[in-house]
VOGU-3710 file (C-alpha; in Angstrom, 3 decimals, decimal comma):
1> mgfiqvaitl> 82,163/118,554/88,552  83,849/116,413/85,954  84,827/119,394/83,706  86,315/121,030/86,970  88,362/117,867/87,745  89,728/117,777/83,995  90,476/121,595/84,100  92,562/121,304/87,241  94,582/118,481/86,025  95,327/120,271/82,779
11> iiigllvkpv> 96,364/123,431/84,528  98,745/121,395/86,808  100,467/120,067/83,734  100,616/123,425/82,058  102,125/124,889/85,246  104,844/122,189/85,210  105,980/122,603/81,523  108,308/125,411/81,965  110,340/124,354/85,019  110,489/120,656/83,859
21> gsylvkvfqr> 111,466/121,656/80,387  114,120/124,136/81,651  115,535/121,236/83,873  115,767/118,920/80,871  117,774/121,459/78,842  120,299/121,562/81,875  120,381/117,663/81,896  121,217/117,283/78,227  123,422/120,372/77,695  125,400/119,080/80,766
31> ektgldrvfg> 125,044/122,189/82,830  125,063/122,119/86,680  122,128/120,765/88,411  121,544/119,621/92,121  121,895/116,095/91,255  125,534/116,343/90,065  126,876/115,438/93,489  124,450/112,470/93,774  124,914/110,880/90,389  128,123/112,374/89,035
41> pfermlyrlm> 130,447/109,891/90,627  128,197/106,900/89,668  127,933/108,022/86,162  131,592/108,420/85,826  132,250/105,034/87,083  129,684/103,543/84,689  131,477/105,342/81,618  134,719/103,710/82,927  133,184/100,220/82,896  131,634/100,838/79,449
51> gvredeamgw> 134,830/102,455/77,946  132,982/105,537/77,076  134,596/108,909/76,933  132,078/111,531/77,938  133,233/114,185/75,505  133,341/111,739/72,516  131,191/112,982/69,688  129,209/110,785/67,307  128,101/111,520/63,909  124,546/110,549/62,816
61> kqyiaavllt> 125,513/107,077/61,527  127,542/106,325/64,710  124,483/107,362/66,867  122,141/105,186/64,987  124,729/102,158/65,220  124,849/102,795/68,926  120,981/102,977/69,301  120,443/99,839/67,345  123,337/97,739/69,021  122,268/98,427/72,566
71> nfvmmillyl> 118,601/97,939/71,820  119,222/94,710/70,030  121,398/93,300/72,883  118,876/94,256/75,379  116,069/92,809/73,359  117,856/89,317/73,133  118,502/89,443/76,964  114,819/90,092/77,797  113,751/87,327/75,277  115,982/84,792/77,191
81> vlrvqsflpl> 114,729/85,891/80,630  111,141/85,335/79,574  111,920/81,891/77,928  113,503/80,503/81,100  111,859/82,371/83,931  110,672/79,173/85,636  114,200/78,262/86,333  115,146/81,540/87,757  114,731/83,139/91,335  112,091/85,354/92,534
91> npdgignmpa> 109,177/83,202/91,240  107,073/82,584/94,386  103,915/81,844/92,417  105,584/79,093/90,181  104,929/80,958/86,745  105,993/78,940/83,805  108,244/79,865/80,836  106,771/82,158/78,173  106,164/80,523/74,704  108,439/81,608/71,885
101> aqafntavsf> 106,205/83,668/69,875  104,725/85,519/72,933  108,294/86,027/74,337  109,310/87,579/70,994  106,359/89,853/71,038  106,927/91,016/74,743  110,651/91,488/74,335  110,120/93,700/71,212  107,234/95,355/72,973  109,156/96,672/75,931
111> itntnwqsys> 112,337/97,469/74,108  110,478/99,718/71,744  108,594/101,569/74,454  105,365/100,012/73,347  104,435/97,721/76,182  101,773/95,871/74,216  100,930/92,800/76,375  99,401/89,554/75,021  99,605/88,107/78,493  98,158/88,921/81,818
121> genglsylsq> 101,047/90,235/83,946  100,040/88,687/87,309  99,704/85,242/85,870  102,378/85,476/82,857  105,532/86,752/84,598  107,725/85,946/87,625  108,939/88,766/89,757  112,321/88,616/88,210  110,802/88,873/84,804  108,693/91,852/85,943
131> llaitfpmft> 111,851/93,581/87,160  114,461/92,547/84,357  112,197/92,027/81,285  109,525/94,713/82,029  110,652/97,493/84,510  114,226/97,671/83,405  113,389/98,259/79,690  110,752/100,744/80,697  113,753/102,944/81,863  115,978/102,295/78,905
141> saatgfaiai> 113,391/102,614/76,151  112,137/105,947/77,673  115,710/107,294/77,864  116,482/105,988/74,262  113,580/108,058/72,894  114,738/111,111/74,978  118,284/110,704/73,639  117,185/110,503/69,945  115,109/113,609/70,306  117,861/115,580/71,910
151> afirgligrq> 120,251/114,328/69,067  117,894/115,455/66,523  117,680/118,947/67,957  121,408/119,120/68,074  121,527/118,435/64,468  118,991/121,239/63,657  121,264/123,843/65,364  124,770/122,168/64,690  127,308/123,183/62,328  128,942/119,720/61,852
161> dnlgnfyvdi> 127,964/116,091/61,913  127,966/115,902/65,853  124,877/114,768/67,463  126,348/113,968/70,890  127,047/110,799/72,572  124,250/108,440/72,873  125,743/106,373/75,768  126,081/109,547/77,769  122,636/110,864/76,777  120,879/107,506/77,833
171> vrgitrvflp> 122,772/107,385/81,059  121,916/111,038/81,977  118,394/110,460/80,900  118,033/107,574/83,456  120,018/108,995/86,261  118,900/112,592/86,205  115,223/112,335/85,001  113,576/108,951/85,247  115,127/107,553/88,352  114,497/110,463/90,644
181> lsflvalfyv> 111,085/111,049/89,410  110,142/107,497/89,499  111,398/107,249/93,272  109,246/110,073/94,275  106,156/108,878/92,448  106,669/105,279/93,662  106,611/106,501/97,293  103,413/108,398/96,731  101,927/105,400/95,283  102,897/103,245/98,264
191> fqgipqtfqg> 101,500/105,859/100,488  98,163/105,621/98,421  98,112/101,737/98,885  99,740/100,494/95,840  101,579/97,109/96,873  105,390/96,889/96,846  106,456/93,603/98,018  108,549/90,479/97,047  105,962/88,218/98,728  103,795/86,072/96,658
201> avdattiega> 99,897/85,919/96,187  97,754/85,386/99,389  94,529/83,576/99,871  91,680/85,521/101,392  88,080/84,793/102,547  85,521/87,257/101,121  82,490/88,492/102,975  80,381/85,893/101,261  82,760/83,087/102,590  84,409/82,360/99,143
211> qqtitrglva> 88,124/81,926/98,718  89,983/84,404/96,678  93,714/84,636/95,623  95,081/88,022/95,648  98,206/88,772/93,665  100,812/91,240/94,883  104,270/92,267/93,948  106,499/95,278/93,171  103,748/97,073/91,519  104,648/100,624/92,728
221> tlesiknlgt> 108,017/100,401/91,266  106,638/99,360/87,838  103,698/101,959/87,968  105,759/104,909/88,539  108,057/104,468/85,496  105,293/102,981/83,506  103,652/106,412/83,271  106,616/108,628/83,516  108,330/106,767/80,636  105,124/106,666/78,659
231> ngggwfgtna> 105,481/102,873/78,687  101,900/101,722/79,758  102,488/98,039/80,415  100,789/96,991/83,609  101,504/94,563/86,359  97,971/93,315/86,198  95,926/92,423/83,060  93,309/95,131/83,581  96,174/97,693/83,928  95,305/100,992/85,666
241> ahpfenptpl> 91,693/100,027/86,113  92,953/97,486/88,746  92,639/98,818/92,393  96,336/97,769/93,121  97,577/99,821/90,206  95,368/102,797/90,448  93,409/102,797/93,719  92,247/106,461/94,362  91,356/109,539/92,440  94,604/111,005/93,602
251> tnmvqiismm> 96,578/108,215/92,006  94,624/108,557/88,862  95,520/112,180/88,577  99,154/111,645/89,316  99,121/108,962/86,660  97,708/111,365/84,052  100,251/114,103/85,009  103,106/111,680/84,743  102,145/110,591/81,214  101,928/114,201/80,076
261> llptalvyaf> 104,822/115,674/82,096  107,968/114,882/79,995  106,393/114,852/76,399  104,904/118,444/77,080  108,070/119,570/78,744  110,193/118,359/76,046  108,524/120,681/73,405  109,320/123,614/75,630  112,840/122,399/75,920  113,083/122,173/72,173
271> glmiknkkqg> 112,366/125,979/72,080  115,083/126,633/74,596  117,708/124,479/72,978  117,235/126,195/69,516  117,271/129,532/71,479  113,875/130,456/69,866  111,053/130,081/72,490  108,448/131,239/69,971  109,165/128,292/67,718  108,754/125,847/70,649
281> wavfgamgli> 105,443/127,583/71,589  104,301/127,242/67,991  104,818/123,508/67,902  103,384/123,189/71,524  100,374/125,204/70,366  99,719/122,913/67,381  99,988/119,793/69,553  97,970/121,355/72,325  94,991/122,574/70,106  94,702/119,028/68,663
291> flvmltvvfv> 94,780/117,455/71,919  91,897/119,706/73,279  89,702/119,024/70,327  90,246/115,284/70,688  89,528/115,354/74,459  86,276/117,501/73,844  85,257/114,898/71,501  85,840/111,838/73,721  84,548/113,822/76,895  81,260/114,876/75,088
301> seyrgvpald> 80,697/111,472/73,560  81,078/109,540/76,757  78,795/112,076/78,718  76,128/111,744/75,847  76,279/107,921/76,004  74,383/105,891/73,398  70,580/105,705/72,594  70,082/102,238/74,086  71,315/103,367/77,559  69,265/106,553/77,311
311> aaglhgnmeg> 66,155/104,430/76,644  66,924/102,359/79,673  67,089/105,568/81,844  71,007/105,417/82,030  72,520/108,724/81,021  76,255/108,654/80,151  78,280/105,656/79,160  79,614/104,048/82,260  80,183/100,663/80,628  83,793/99,483/81,076
321> kevrfgises> 84,501/102,415/83,572  85,478/102,357/87,187  82,957/104,114/89,503  85,879/105,573/91,428  86,955/107,571/88,283  83,758/108,295/86,630  83,122/109,395/82,938  85,344/112,538/83,148  88,595/111,120/84,487  88,123/107,966/82,241
331> alftavttaa> 87,615/110,255/79,215  90,612/112,386/80,191  92,754/109,197/80,688  91,761/107,834/77,286  92,755/111,048/75,484  96,112/111,468/77,433  97,257/107,765/77,185  96,681/107,800/73,408  97,976/111,304/72,825  101,174/110,538/74,740
341> ttgavnnmhe> 101,424/107,049/73,413  101,554/105,563/76,816  99,017/102,773/76,406  97,982/102,533/80,158  94,191/102,263/80,584  91,793/103,039/83,520  88,783/101,954/81,438  88,053/99,487/78,797  88,475/101,089/75,373  86,339/98,304/73,971
351> sltpmggfva> 83,382/99,844/75,793  83,918/103,423/74,605  81,199/105,012/72,585  82,210/104,826/68,798  83,437/108,396/68,702  85,403/107,860/71,903  86,961/104,792/70,339  87,632/107,064/67,240  89,608/109,556/69,290  91,754/106,823/70,743
361> iaemmlnnvf> 92,704/105,411/67,302  93,038/108,757/65,642  95,531/110,055/68,183  97,653/107,035/67,653  97,358/107,446/63,917  98,541/111,036/64,009  101,140/109,956/66,509  102,366/113,544/67,091  99,951/114,932/69,642  102,897/115,277/72,115
371> ggkgvgllng> 103,505/111,691/71,751  105,863/109,384/73,595  109,238/110,078/75,081  111,178/111,942/72,259  109,493/110,165/69,318  106,338/112,356/69,647  108,510/115,652/69,320  110,337/114,044/66,257  106,967/113,270/64,532  105,773/116,790/65,166
381> llylilsvfi> 109,005/118,157/63,585  108,571/115,782/60,731  105,252/117,468/59,926  106,751/120,739/60,428  109,525/120,084/57,992  106,831/119,122/55,477  104,914/122,093/56,213  107,930/124,382/55,479  108,569/122,556/52,235  104,856/122,810/51,012
391> cglmvgrtpe> 104,716/126,514/52,019  107,963/127,084/50,217  106,588/125,502/46,954  103,608/127,666/47,245  105,613/131,021/47,375  108,299/129,749/45,053  111,073/129,750/47,526  113,644/127,259/48,640  112,038/126,152/51,963  114,249/126,848/55,197
401> flgkkiegke> 113,825/126,024/58,807  116,061/127,520/61,375  118,071/129,090/58,723  118,929/125,745/56,860  117,589/124,770/53,545  115,177/121,861/53,194  116,077/120,203/50,131  115,320/116,915/48,352  117,251/114,706/50,519  115,596/115,759/53,673
411> vklaaialli> 112,210/115,633/51,864  112,639/112,115/50,705  113,767/110,894/54,183  110,763/112,804/55,723  108,585/110,917/53,262  109,837/107,513/54,290  109,282/108,410/57,934  105,905/109,625/57,177  104,713/106,691/54,849  106,055/103,805/56,963
421> hpliilapta> 103,435/104,495/59,710  100,408/104,069/57,657  102,034/101,230/55,615  102,492/99,087/58,777  99,082/99,804/60,161  96,806/99,368/57,020  98,638/96,430/55,317  98,729/94,091/58,363  95,131/95,037/59,157  93,968/93,948/55,714
431> lalatpaata> 96,002/90,859/55,956  94,448/89,849/59,280  90,996/90,457/57,899  91,767/88,193/54,944  93,185/85,440/57,081  90,739/82,948/58,668  93,054/82,093/61,540  93,297/85,908/62,459  89,593/86,656/62,021  88,827/83,789/64,445
441> sianagthgl> 90,414/85,968/67,171  87,846/88,759/66,602  85,091/88,787/69,408  82,679/91,183/67,603  81,445/90,882/64,092  81,035/93,989/61,653  82,434/97,499/62,091  83,396/96,969/65,729  85,405/93,732/64,892  87,223/95,802/62,187
451> sevlyaftsg> 87,994/98,493/64,769  89,396/95,892/67,143  92,078/94,623/64,506  92,759/98,293/63,430  93,230/99,435/66,941  95,721/96,584/67,681  98,012/97,355/64,624  97,777/101,152/65,182  98,748/100,635/68,781  101,824/98,547/67,770
461> aanngsafgg> 102,847/101,020/65,087  102,542/103,991/67,199  104,416/102,236/70,122  101,322/102,833/72,302  100,476/99,331/73,538  96,927/99,932/74,698  94,398/97,420/73,396  90,747/97,821/72,143  89,954/94,566/73,808  87,714/91,876/72,454
471> ltantdfynv> 90,716/90,573/70,216  92,470/87,490/71,340  96,053/88,679/70,499  97,874/85,670/72,069  98,183/83,855/68,789  101,295/83,183/66,712  99,810/85,365/63,946  99,271/88,512/66,296  102,320/87,881/68,443  104,719/87,800/65,430
481> giglvmlfgr> 102,705/90,348/63,297  102,346/92,996/65,918  105,973/92,360/67,070  107,240/93,156/63,569  104,926/96,185/63,355  106,430/97,437/66,732  109,974/97,048/65,376  109,276/98,823/62,077  107,239/101,612/63,718  110,061/102,284/66,214
491> yisiiamlai> 113,332/102,121/64,255  112,562/103,047/60,595  111,440/106,393/61,580  114,185/106,849/63,943  116,850/106,127/61,346  115,172/108,426/58,779  114,917/111,346/61,320  118,441/110,984/62,501  119,647/111,003/58,916  117,778/114,263/58,513
501> agslamkrvv> 119,442/115,554/61,526  122,846/114,529/60,219  122,278/116,105/56,768  120,954/119,608/58,448  123,871/119,521/60,855  126,307/119,908/57,818  124,414/122,754/56,280  125,441/126,506/56,641  122,922/128,880/58,067  121,490/131,307/55,492
511> pvttgtlrtn> 120,721/134,855/56,441  117,088/135,837/57,237  115,431/138,009/54,667  112,092/139,611/54,150  111,244/136,519/52,054  111,907/133,951/54,746  109,038/132,043/55,970  108,523/132,584/59,651  107,620/129,331/61,270  107,234/130,803/64,868
521> tplftgilim> 103,923/132,668/64,349  100,151/131,826/65,050  99,688/131,664/61,285  102,246/128,936/60,720  100,817/127,062/63,994  97,435/126,997/61,951  99,227/125,816/58,772  100,940/123,015/60,711  97,657/121,930/62,251  96,050/121,854/58,864
531> iilvigaltf> 98,934/119,808/57,392  98,774/117,353/60,125  94,967/116,872/59,867  94,850/116,829/56,090  97,749/114,133/55,816  96,111/112,125/58,576  92,677/112,327/56,872  93,786/111,494/53,417  95,832/108,567/54,853  93,579/107,031/57,531
541> fpslalgpia> 89,856/108,321/56,844  88,774/105,338/54,761  89,786/102,783/57,404  88,175/104,959/60,128  85,020/105,388/58,067  84,656/101,529/57,870  85,313/101,202/61,659  84,276/103,652/64,272  82,542/106,190/62,190  80,437/103,765/60,371
551> ehlampq> 79,486/102,182/63,929  78,600/105,716/65,125  76,342/106,336/62,148  74,733/102,920/62,432  73,396/103,742/65,930  69,783/104,846/66,107  69,826/108,710/66,793
//
């Protein structure tokens, strides 16, 4: 039964890839859509207020400057709201101001589409903060990732340094994609029982006669963009395991579909925009096969459980899982949220079997199994460029992709984008394990404790935001450390990839010959998968061997 549930969900996602991908192409190539009459006048008014000309083109340096400027200004505003929230309206529960280090971490987290939370949402934020400092950047950070991916594609197929206009791209992403979808999904969530109210917490008497405080809020609004934007931050501390965030199996399925909908569709849109559907499907196939292998591992691991539970007559690992979802939907949610770098959780990853935890960490380390909004596609194309370069060296030809030569400049920039990811994961993890104040936050000793710290920095670097649990992250060390990792993980690779796009945009297209390496074949898909896995293993296997793999091997078999 569990397998059937998973299969149905994946089939629905597969059926939506082409229509949603085609719609995305229309949105960002500014073709006519049914929403033109609804949002067109509002967009034009917004452009006039911002002083933006719709047809004004940006080179890669201008595009990066616009991204960094807008994100920096929004981050400062988010920080200020969190620091003075007790003095602002819409605070019915009297929540106090957030401390400086935690406010820095939170502002960085939500502006980078990470949504790591070192606080419990229902106790740490006012309603105004939930709206302005959490829900608002969920839209802008997701649209920013989309805009960057579209700009990179324009550079691949362009003939001049013109990546489009960032301000137009982000506005159209919000108005034409995220707002309409979020509105529909939020209505469905309210129908399923997720709260949507400005009223504060209420006191209730339980069946046993005890008093209980029930927190409410604008949960449906946040929940819809949380998954559609691959954000992941929850209104409540237990995230999608909380019955007010994810009350039914139907909401659970919609959340899984929402997380995968746009990342998968964007890969198909890539094939349409470069006018080479086979190339898009080749990238999609590589990502899809890795995802299915990872899903199988966590699915089987959780169903097999652990020997200690088997000895007690309990088959399958239900620890940390909600009964209303069961093992199958929990395993699928785990694979999806770390593949799409969303970070939402409907079960506690701390309680996964060692190999189930391995999957969650490994997908974030690869950071290209569909990945988050835009950035996942960029990371997939990064490995594609490296694969083309390596294959070109093997056959003694100058490597080419889409008719443009991949030369030293592009490879150096790709190397920067590739190496920064393991650097900001492994170095802070080593520092944390060598710092007494940081190790004091670890709840479990041995290999599992190492996995807790490794997971935290991997989650920050991959802009995922989920937590392994067991790690007390609300300390100055982790708030500042993970905050810096989130910044570096988001923007260094973005700058490098847009620089590659600007460089490729200026290159002339060389004619295809019999010696040209075809990158849209099943053979190349296999090569791409091998390059991803080999580089990932060489980079991260030692740390994984000390963490979840060692924990798995230490269990009595």
